[in-house]
C-alpha positions as CSV (number, residue, x, y, z in Angstrom):
1,M,0.0,0.0,0.0
2,K,2.9,2.3,0.9
3,K,4.6,1.6,-2.3
4,T,1.4,2.3,-4.4
5,L,0.9,5.6,-2.6
6,A,4.6,6.6,-3.1
7,V,4.4,5.8,-7.0
8,L,1.0,7.9,-7.2
9,A,3.0,10.9,-5.4
10,L,5.8,10.5,-7.8
11,M,3.5,10.4,-10.9
12,C,1.8,13.6,-9.7
13,N,5.0,15.4,-9.1
14,L,6.2,14.3,-12.6
15,T,3.0,15.7,-14.2
16,A,3.2,18.9,-12.1
17,W,6.8,19.6,-13.5
18,G,5.3,19.9,-17.0
19,Q,2.3,22.0,-15.9
20,S,1.9,25.6,-16.1
21,R,1.0,27.8,-13.2
22,P,-2.8,28.8,-13.2
23,A,-3.5,31.9,-15.2
24,N,-4.7,33.6,-12.1
25,D,-1.4,32.9,-10.1
26,P,1.6,34.1,-12.0
27,Q,4.6,34.8,-10.0
28,S,7.0,37.7,-10.5
29,L,10.6,37.0,-11.7
30,V,11.9,38.8,-8.5
31,D,9.9,36.3,-6.4
32,F,11.4,33.5,-8.5
33,L,15.0,34.7,-7.9
34,N,14.6,35.0,-4.2
35,Y,13.2,31.5,-4.2
36,I,16.0,30.2,-6.1
37,K,18.7,31.9,-3.8
38,S,16.9,30.4,-0.8
39,E,16.7,26.9,-2.2
40,K,20.5,27.1,-3.1
41,K,21.2,28.0,0.5
42,K,19.2,25.2,1.7
43,L,21.3,22.7,-0.4
44,G,24.5,24.3,0.9
45,Q,25.2,26.0,-2.5
46,K,26.3,29.6,-2.5
47,L,24.7,31.6,-5.5
48,E,24.8,35.4,-5.6
49,I,22.1,36.8,-8.0
50,V,22.8,40.3,-9.5
51,Y,20.1,42.2,-11.0
52,S,18.6,45.6,-11.5
53,K,15.2,45.8,-10.0
54,S,14.0,48.6,-12.3
55,L,15.1,46.5,-15.1
56,V,13.4,43.3,-14.2
57,K,10.3,45.2,-13.3
58,R,10.2,46.9,-16.7
59,L,11.2,43.9,-18.9
60,A,10.4,40.7,-17.1
61,D,7.4,38.4,-18.1
62,P,5.3,36.7,-15.5
63,V,6.5,33.4,-14.3
64,T,3.9,30.7,-15.1
65,I,6.0,27.6,-14.5
66,Q,5.5,25.7,-11.4
67,Y,9.2,26.0,-10.4
68,E,8.8,24.8,-6.8
69,M,8.5,21.2,-8.2
70,L,11.7,21.5,-10.1
71,N,15.5,21.5,-8.9
72,P,16.7,25.1,-8.8
73,D,19.2,24.5,-11.9
74,T,16.3,23.1,-14.0
75,A,14.0,25.9,-12.8
76,I,16.4,28.7,-13.8
77,V,16.8,27.1,-17.4
78,R,13.1,26.9,-18.0
79,V,12.0,30.2,-16.5
80,F,14.6,32.1,-18.5
81,R,13.6,30.2,-21.6
82,Q,10.0,31.7,-21.1
83,Q,11.6,35.3,-20.7
84,R,11.5,37.3,-23.9
85,K,13.7,40.2,-23.1
86,L,16.0,39.1,-20.1
87,M,18.5,36.3,-20.0
88,D,20.8,34.9,-17.1
89,T,24.4,34.6,-17.3
90,L,27.3,33.5,-15.1
91,T,29.7,36.4,-14.5
92,A,31.9,34.8,-12.1
93,P,31.9,31.5,-10.1
94,N,28.6,31.2,-8.0
95,T,27.5,34.6,-9.3
96,M,24.6,34.9,-11.7
97,A,23.5,38.1,-13.5
98,V,20.3,38.9,-15.1
99,K,20.6,41.1,-18.1
100,E,18.8,42.4,-21.0
101,K,19.0,40.2,-24.0
102,N,21.2,41.5,-26.7
103,E,19.8,42.4,-30.1
104,K,20.1,39.8,-32.6
105,P,23.3,40.5,-34.7
106,S,22.3,42.1,-38.1
107,V,23.0,39.9,-41.0
108,P,25.6,41.4,-43.2
109,R,24.1,42.8,-46.5
110,H,25.6,44.0,-49.6
111,F,24.1,47.4,-50.3
112,S,24.1,48.6,-53.8
113,P,25.6,52.2,-54.3
114,S,23.0,54.8,-54.1
115,Y,22.9,56.7,-57.5
116,F,21.7,60.3,-58.0
117,T,21.9,62.8,-60.9
118,V,24.4,65.4,-60.6
119,R,24.0,68.5,-62.9
120,G,26.2,71.3,-63.6
121,R,27.6,73.8,-66.0
122,I,31.1,74.2,-67.4
123,T,32.6,77.6,-68.4
124,N,36.0,79.1,-69.0
125,E,37.4,82.0,-67.0
126,K,35.4,84.5,-69.0
127,G,32.2,82.8,-68.2
128,E,31.8,81.4,-71.7
129,P,30.2,78.0,-71.9
130,L,32.5,75.1,-72.9
131,G,30.2,72.9,-75.1
132,N,31.2,69.3,-75.6
133,A,33.5,69.3,-72.6
134,S,34.0,65.9,-71.3
135,V,32.9,64.7,-67.9
136,F,34.2,61.4,-66.7
137,I,33.8,59.3,-63.5
138,K,37.3,58.2,-63.1
139,E,36.8,55.1,-61.0
140,K,34.0,53.7,-63.4
141,K,35.3,55.0,-66.7
142,A,31.8,56.3,-67.6
143,G,31.0,59.7,-68.6
144,T,29.0,62.1,-70.7
145,E,29.6,65.5,-72.7
146,A,28.4,69.0,-71.9
147,N,25.6,70.4,-74.1
148,S,26.4,73.5,-76.1
149,D,25.7,75.8,-73.4
150,G,28.0,73.9,-71.2
151,S,25.4,72.1,-69.1
152,F,25.5,68.5,-68.3
153,S,23.9,65.8,-66.1
154,I,25.5,62.5,-65.0
155,K,24.4,59.6,-62.7
156,C,27.0,59.0,-60.0
157,C,27.3,58.1,-56.3
158,R,28.7,60.1,-53.3
159,G,32.5,60.0,-53.4
160,D,32.8,59.6,-57.0
161,R,35.6,61.6,-58.7
162,L,34.5,63.6,-61.7
163,A,37.3,64.4,-64.3
164,I,36.3,67.6,-66.4
165,S,38.4,68.3,-69.5
166,Y,38.3,70.3,-72.6
167,V,40.9,70.7,-75.3
168,G,43.1,73.7,-74.7
169,Y,42.1,73.8,-70.8
170,K,43.6,72.1,-67.8
171,E,41.8,69.1,-66.7
172,K,39.9,69.6,-63.2
173,E,38.8,66.9,-60.8
174,I,35.7,67.2,-58.4
175,I,34.7,64.7,-55.7
176,V,30.9,64.4,-55.4
177,T,29.5,65.1,-52.1
178,G,25.9,65.5,-53.0
179,N,23.5,66.3,-55.9
180,D,24.0,70.1,-55.7
181,S,24.3,72.0,-58.9
182,L,28.0,72.3,-59.9
183,K,29.5,75.5,-61.5
184,I,32.8,74.5,-62.9
185,T,35.4,76.8,-64.3
186,L,38.3,75.4,-66.5
187,E,41.7,77.3,-66.7
188,R,43.1,77.6,-70.1
189,N,46.5,75.9,-70.7
190,D,49.5,78.2,-71.5
191,A,49.6,78.4,-75.3
192,G,53.4,78.2,-75.1
193,N,53.3,74.9,-73.2
194,C,50.6,73.3,-75.2
195,D,52.3,70.7,-77.3
196,A,49.3,68.3,-77.8
197,T,48.2,67.3,-81.2
198,V,44.5,66.2,-82.2
199,V,44.1,63.7,-84.9
200,N,40.7,64.0,-86.5
201,G,41.0,61.2,-88.8
202,Y,42.4,63.3,-91.7
203,R,45.2,65.1,-90.3
204,P,46.8,66.4,-87.3
205,V,45.3,69.7,-86.0
206,D,46.6,72.1,-83.2
207,P,44.3,71.8,-80.2
208,L,43.8,75.5,-80.1
209,L,42.5,75.5,-83.6
210,N,40.3,72.4,-83.4
211,T,36.6,73.2,-83.6
212,T,35.2,69.7,-83.2
213,S,34.5,67.6,-80.0
214,T,37.4,65.4,-79.0
215,S,38.3,62.9,-76.5
216,T,41.5,61.6,-75.0
217,V,42.4,58.0,-74.4
218,K,45.6,57.2,-72.6
219,F,46.9,53.9,-74.0
220,D,49.6,53.4,-71.5
221,E,46.8,52.9,-68.8
222,Q,44.8,50.4,-71.0
223,P,45.3,46.5,-70.8
224,V,47.6,44.9,-73.7
225,T,45.6,44.0,-76.6
226,T,46.0,43.5,-80.4
227,S,42.9,45.6,-81.3
228,V,42.9,49.5,-81.2
229,L,39.0,49.3,-81.4
230,S,38.9,47.4,-78.1
231,L,41.1,50.0,-76.4
232,I,38.8,53.0,-77.1
233,Q,35.5,50.9,-76.5
234,G,33.9,52.4,-73.5
235,Q,36.4,55.1,-73.2
236,V,34.8,57.9,-75.3
237,P,31.4,59.0,-74.2
238,G,28.7,58.5,-76.9
239,M,30.9,56.2,-79.0
240,N,29.9,52.7,-79.8
241,V,32.5,50.4,-81.5
242,I,31.0,47.8,-83.7
243,S,33.3,45.2,-85.4
244,S,32.0,43.5,-88.6
């Protein structure tokens, strides 16, 4: 008879371990922590629990587990598994701290650059527009040409370097910091030091006498190739090279 009663009592205890506390009888996390500290002391185990009462009061969920039927260590695991915003951690031997759960680490993402349109106007020192001036994004080797009134627009990203050039004038570089309208003034090269030659397909022409739109391709910066056409592909704004 005694064995039967003992078995029934054990079965009741095992059933109670998996049960939740009645909805009308939740316990506070502070009460639970005090209970754990008391139980550890009864077992001859020293446990210091460090926590902020204001933090626990603000973030703790009610404890609905019947922790009295569990051993202290198992109770701690189950109760804090139920907490959404708080966690327990051992900060030193025999010392447990209750802290706010850290935010989940953000998953690294590869953000595409944010492109925007930069507009501007290119003139010489007299304020005269420099139509067909070249505007290049140096890192991307993409660019455009200014209209006859010197105005231009180009899509680029913050931090891009724009190289503005015009035959007979010094090249100018500008770092893009926003989509503000740019006013760009190019300085004329000293005619005595200008030894460049423009080849227009028919004959060499002095840059100062040239009246057509031209672009410069620096071949020493290009990869080795056996085709001249492949060297200028993508280097001159508005030019498409088609091989047949």
